[in-house]
DRENLOKE-672384 format. One record per residue: x, y, z of N, C-alpha, C, O in turn. Coordinates in pm, whole numbers, padded with zeros to 5 digits, always signed. Layout:
N
XYZXYZXYZXYZ...
! end
This chain:
162
-01334-00255-02920-01367-00266-02779-01254-00207-02693-01136-00228-02721-01293-00135-02591-01197-00072-02500-01129-00181-02416-01195-00271-02364-00997-00170-02405-00923-00271-02330-00855-00218-02205-00807-00296-02122-00851-00086-02190-00786-00030-02071-00836+00112-02045-00889+00178-02134-00817+00156-01923-00856+00293-01890-00768+00394-01964-00804+00511-01975-00654+00349-02012-00563+00440-02083-00621+00492-02214-00567+00585-02272-00730+00433-02260-00791+00476-02386-00883+00597-02369-00937+00647-02468-00902+00644-02246-00997+00753-02222-00928+00887-02205-00814+00897-02159-01001+00991-02246-00960+01129-02226-01060+01190-02128-01180+01165-02138-01009+01268-02035-01094+01329-01933-01056+01476-01920-00958+01522-01978-01135+01549-01843-01111+01692-01822-01067+01714-01677-01131+01666-01584-00958+01787-01660-00908+01817-01525-01002+01916-01457-01088+01976-01521-00985+01932-01328-01066+02026-01251-01046+02169-01300-01132+02255-01280-00932+02195-01367-00904+02328-01422-00951+02344-01566-00932+02449-01626-01014+02240-01622-01071+02249-01755-00982+02205-01869-01017+02226-01985-00868+02145-01839-00777+02099-01944-00805+01952-01978-00839+01873-01890-00791+01919-02106-00809+01779-02146-00684+01700-02109-00572+01748-02124-00706+01577-02061-00593+01491-02025-00624+01349-02069-00735+01299-02052-00525+01285-02126-00537+01145-02163-00495+01059-02044-00392+01084-01982-00575+00959-02013-00535+00868-01906-00416+00782-01948-00356+00714-01864-00382+00785-02076-00260+00717-02123-00136+00780-02059-00031+00717-02051-00150+00905-02014-00039+00970-01944-00002+00896-01816+00107+00913-01762-00093+00813-01766-00070+00736-01644-00021+00594-01672-00011+00513-01581+00009+00565-01798+00060+00432-01832+00185+00404-01747+00272+00490-01734+00192+00285-01690+00304+00249-01604+00282+00281-01458+00366+00249-01374+00168+00344-01426+00137+00379-01287+00015+00300-01240-00072+00265-01319+00011+00274-01112-00106+00213-01050-00200+00326-01011-00157+00428-00956-00330+00309-01039-00428+00414-01013-00536+00366-00918-00571+00248-00915-00588+00459-00840-00712+00438-00767-00808+00544-00817-00794+00662-00785-00906+00501-00896-01006+00592-00952-01124+00594-00856-01176+00489-00819-01166+00714-00815-01272+00725-00715-01366+00840-00748-01322+00948-00788-01496+00817-00731-01594+00925-00745-01614+00987-00607-01637+00915-00509-01606+01118-00599-01605+01187-00471-01722+01284-00459-01792+01313-00556-01743+01333-00337-01844+01434-00309-01805+01508-00181-01748+01449-00090-01837+01636-00177-01795+01721-00065-01891+01723+00053-01855+01767+00162-02014+01675+00032-02114+01680+00140-02172+01542+00168-02293+01524+00176-02085+01446+00183-02125+01306+00201-02068+01256+00333-01967+01308+00382-02131+01157+00390-02078+01097+00512-01939+01036+00492-01864+01018+00588-01905+01006+00366-01774+00948+00336-01671+01055+00295-01557+01021+00264-01710+01182+00294-01618+01289+00254-01486+01286+00332-01383+01318+00273-01485+01249+00461-01357+01241+00532-01257+01143+00468-01139+01145+00502-01304+01058+00376-01211+00970+00305-01110+01048+00221-01007+00994+00182-01138+01175+00192-01038+01257+00123-00907+01254+00201-00799+01248+00142-00916+01258+00334-00796+01256+00418-00720+01125+00398-00597+01125+00385-00792+01013+00395-00729+00883+00373-00673+00871+00231-00567+00814+00211-00746+00926+00135-00696+00925-00004-00564+01000-00013-00471+00955-00080-00556+01115+00053-00433+01193+00052-00320+01116+00121-00207+01115+00071-00349+01053+00234-00246+00975+00305-00198+00859+00218-00078+00831+00211-00291+00792+00152-00255+00681+00063-00168+00731-00052-00068+00669-00087-00208+00843-00110-00133+00903-00221+00010+00936-00177+00106+00903-00248+00024+01000-00064+00158+01037-00016+00243+00913+00014+00364+00912-00009+00179+00810+00065+00250+00686+00100+00304+00613-00022+00413+00557-00017+00229+00613-00132+00265+00531-00249+00307+00611-00373+00348+00552-00473+00297+00742-00368+00327+00823-00487+00466+00794-00543+00481+00783-00665+00564+00783-00459+00702+00760-00506+00719+00623-00570+00821+00595-00633+00619+00536-00553+00623+00402-00611+00537+00392-00737+00502+00283-00781+00503+00507-00794+00426+00506-00918+00277+00492-00900+00210+00426-00980+00223+00552-00795+00080+00544-00765+00015+00681-00777+00075+00783-00740-00107+00683-00828-00185+00806-00838-00329+00781-00794-00388+00679-00828-00384+00874-00718-00527+00880-00692-00585+00967-00803-00531+01074-00832-00692+00922-00865-00758+00996-00973-00902+01017-00929-00983+00924-00934-00935+01140-00885-01065+01168-00824-01158+01244-00917-01120+01343-00979-01281+01194-00925-01384+01254-01008-01503+01294-00921-01582+01208-00882-01518+01423-00890-01637+01467-00817-01762+01436-00899-01763+01447-01021-01868+01396-00828-01995+01364-00895-02111+01405-00804-02103+01393-00682-02216+01453-00865-02333+01502-00793-02452+01408-00810-02567+01452-00804-02426+01280-00830-02531+01184-00863-02610+01133-00743-02719+01077-00761-02560+01150-00624-02624+01090-00508-02667+01197-00408-02584+01257-00340-02796+01220-00401-02856+01318-00310-02794+01457-00322-02790+01532-00225-02745+01489-00442-02689+01623-00468-02582+01661-00365-02578+01773-00315-02493+01564-00335-02391+01586-00234-02263+01650-00287-02166+01666-00213-02263+01685-00416-02150+01760-00474-02207+01874-00557-02199+01871-00680-02266+01975-00490-02332+02083-00564-02239+02190-00618-02280+02270-00702-02115+02194-00572-02024+02302-00607-01975+02301-00751-01987+02202-00822-01920+02415-00790-01853+02426-00920-01716+02358-00908-01672+02325-00798-01651+02339-01020-01516+02281-01016-01423+02365-00929-01344+02311-00852-01432+02498-00942-01345+02587-00863-01374+02572-00713-01282+02570-00632-01502+02562-00678-01539+02546-00537-01492+02411-00483-01446+02401-00369-01505+02307-00564-01461+02174-00522-01309+02173-00500-01261+02119-00401-01236+02232-00593-01090+02238-00581-01049+02311-00454-00961+02266-00381-01113+02425-00428-01082+02502-00308-01116+02423-00182-01037+02420-00087-01232+02360-00179-01273+02279-00064-01170+02170-00035-01127+02154+00080-01132+02096-00136-01037+01986-00117-00901+02036-00069-00837+01974+00016-00860+02149-00123-00731+02206-00084-00734+02257+00060-00643+02229+00138-00837+02332+00094-00844+02391+00227-00878+02290+00336-00817+02291+00443-00973+02203+00310-01020+02109+00413-00929+01987+00429-00911+01937+00540-00872+01940+00318-00797+01814+00323-00655+01823+00268-00582+01724+00268-00617+01941+00221-00482+01962+00166-00447+01858+00060-00336+01805+00057-00544+01829-00028-00520+01727-00130-00416+01775-00231-00412+01891-00269-00333+01681-00272-00232+01710-00374-00245+01615-00493-00173+01629-00592-00335+01517-00483-00356+01424-00594-00446+01489-00700-00514+01587-00671-00445+01435-00821-00522+01495-00931-00673+01490-00910-00731+01385-00881-00735+01606-00925-00881+01618-00925-00925+01645-01068-00860+01718-01143-01036+01586-01105-01089+01604-01240-01224+01674-01234-01283+01689-01127-01269+01716-01348-01394+01789-01361-01511+01707-01309-01512+01584-01320-01610+01774-01252-01729+01707-01203-01799+01636-01318-01818+01692-01426-01837+01511-01293-01897+01426-01396-02021+01357-01340-02057+01375-01224-02085+01278-01424-02191+01188-01381-02136+01046-01391-02075+01008-01491-02160+00967-01285-02107+00830-01282-02216+00726-01306-02192+00606-01294-02337+00772-01338-02446+00680-01369-02552+00753-01453-02548+00875-01467-02644+00676-01507-02755+00736-01580-02721+00772-01723-02619+00729-01777-02808+00851-01783-02796+00886-01925-02673+00971-01955-02620+00967-02066-02628+01048-01858-02514+01138-01878-02382+01078-01828-02285+01151-01807-02379+00948-01808-02260+00884-01752-02135+00915-01834-02136+00909-01957-02029+00949-01765-01899+00974-01827-01853+00844-01894-01866+00737-01834-01799+00850-02017-01756+00728-02085-01661+00640-02002-01673+00517-02006-01570+00700-01928-01481+00621-01842-01562+00537-01744-01534+00419-01723-01662+00599-01684-01743+00528-01585-01837+00426-01650-01871+00326-01588-01878+00451-01773-01955+00349-01846-01868+00224-01861-01915+00112-01842-01742+00245-01896-01648+00133-01908-01627+00064-01773-01636-00058-01763-01599+00143-01670-01571+00086-01538-01687+00001-01487-01666-00104-01426-01810+00045-01512-01926-00022-01455-01986-00129-01546-02074-00205-01503-01940-00137-01670-01998-00234-01763-01897-00333-01819-01926-00452-01831-01778-00286-01854-01685-00368-01932-01550-00392-01868-01463-00453-01930-01528-00347-01746-01395-00356-01686-01368-00489-01617-01256-00514-01572-01469-00574-01607-01454-00698-01532-01511-00686-01391-01516-00785-01318-01553-00566-01354-01614-00541-01224-01745-00465-01245-01757-00349-01205-01842-00531-01308-01965-00463-01348-02056-00427-01230-02044-00481-01120-02145-00335-01258-02244-00293-01160-02246-00143-01148-02141-00079-01141-02366-00088-01145-02381+00056-01133-02315+00106-01005-02310+00035-00904-02263+00226-01010-02209+00290-00891-02328+00317-00799-02427+00377-00842-02319+00274-00675-02433+00291-00585-02417+00407-00488-02514+00448-00423-02297+00462-00477-02277+00575-00385-02142+00641-00412-02060+00590-00489-02121+00755-00346-01994+00828-00355-01881+00743-00297-01903+00657-00211-01761+00769-00344-01638+00706-00295-01629+00556-00326-01574+00479-00247-01684+00517-00440-01659+00383-00493-01522+00389-00558-01490+00486-00627-01441+00287-00538-01301+00290-00583-01271+00176-00678-01315+00062-00659-01193+00208-00783-01146+00109-00879-00994+00112-00877-00934+00217-00900-00932-00002-00851-00786-00013-00853-00744-00060-00991-00794-00160-01042-00651+00014-01050-00608-00011-01188-00458-00039-01190-00380+00035-01130-00419-00145-01259-00277-00181-01265-00202-00091-01365-00265-00016-01439-00070-00099-01368+00009-00012-01457-00022-00027-01606+00012+00061-01685-00085-00137-01645-00124-00156-01785-00263-00101-01815-00310-00110-01929-00329-00043-01715-00461+00016-01736-00576-00080-01716-00690-00048-01750-00548-00198-01662-00652-00298-01639-00706-00284-01497-00630-00274-01402-00839-00283-01484-00901-00278-01352-00881-00413-01284-00915-00517-01340-00825-00410-01163-00795-00534-01092-00877-00551-00964-00877-00660-00905-00947-00446-00921-01029-00457-00801-01127-00340-00795-01104-00233-00852-01236-00365-00725-01337-00262-00700-01370-00266-00552-01388-00374-00494-01379-00149-00491-01409-00138-00348-01527-00044-00328-01537+00059-00395-01615-00080-00236-01733+00004-00216-01701+00125-00129-01589+00141-00080-01800+00209-00114-01785+00335-00041-01736+00316+00102-01658+00397+00152-01782+00212+00167-01748+00190+00308-01604+00146+00328-01554+00148+00440-01536+00105+00221-01397+00063+00233-01307+00186+00234-01293+00255+00134-01246+00211+00348-01157+00326+00361-01035+00305+00271-00987+00193+00258-00986+00412+00209-00869+00397+00121-00746+00336+00189-00662+00278+00122-00736+00347+00321-00622+00290+00392-00649+00149+00444-00568+00093+00518-00762+00091+00405-00797-00045+00449-00693-00144+00398-00634-00126+00291-00672-00249+00476-00571-00350+00443-00594-00413+00306-00497-00441+00235-00719-00435+00267-00741-00498+00136-00695-00408+00021-00661-00458-00087-00695-00278+00042-00642-00187-00061-00490-00179-00052-00422-00193-00153-00438-00158+00068-00292-00143+00080-00218-00271+00045-00108-00266-00011-00276-00387+00076-00212-00513+00036-00203-00523-00117-00099-00564-00170-00309-00487-00186-00308-00490-00333-00207-00389-00387-00136-00418-00483-00202-00271-00326-00106-00169-00370+00037-00216-00348+00123-00196-00433+00063-00277-00234+00197-00329-00208+00238-00428-00317+00351-00424-00366+00147-00514-00355+00173-00613-00459+00195-00547-00596+00289-00582-00667+00109-00453-00631+00119-00388-00762+00242-00299-00774+00308-00297-00878+00273-00225-00668+00387-00134-00676+00520-00208-00663+00623-00157-00707+00519-00327-00605+00641-00408-00594+00688-00456-00730+00806-00488-00748+00597-00463-00827+00630-00511-00961+00698-00406-01047+00744-00436-01157+00706-00284-00997+00764-00175-01075+00913-00191-01091+00977-00108-01155
! end
């Protein structure tokens, strides 16, 4: 049985394989994103959050997904360019995946079934907060801005333990 997100391997936006074990010791915010969604401006908040906490061992881990009303139709290269030009993102972007259904990415199968925060992803920009040991400690819905107090308070607590 999977015990942490560190057990998963994923593909970067550039097509390279990466082990999430590389993030051991860091606090993560895993989020499914889309470029044509009403919540797309959250990329700006994600970048601000990343810049604010990066030096304290924090990473945003973004997975573009086209599962909801085809709001992420672009290729990986187009998504990377969009994020860079529109929001100047510097946090890690990963390859476009599916976060629900028959083609669900194994990481997201774990997040939505076995992480302690079950439930299908219902929309873009659902967020999972992961502690430095790879354990999911909170889940936030799409409407929760990345800079919301309930997220930053948890981050303050998690990063203070470093």
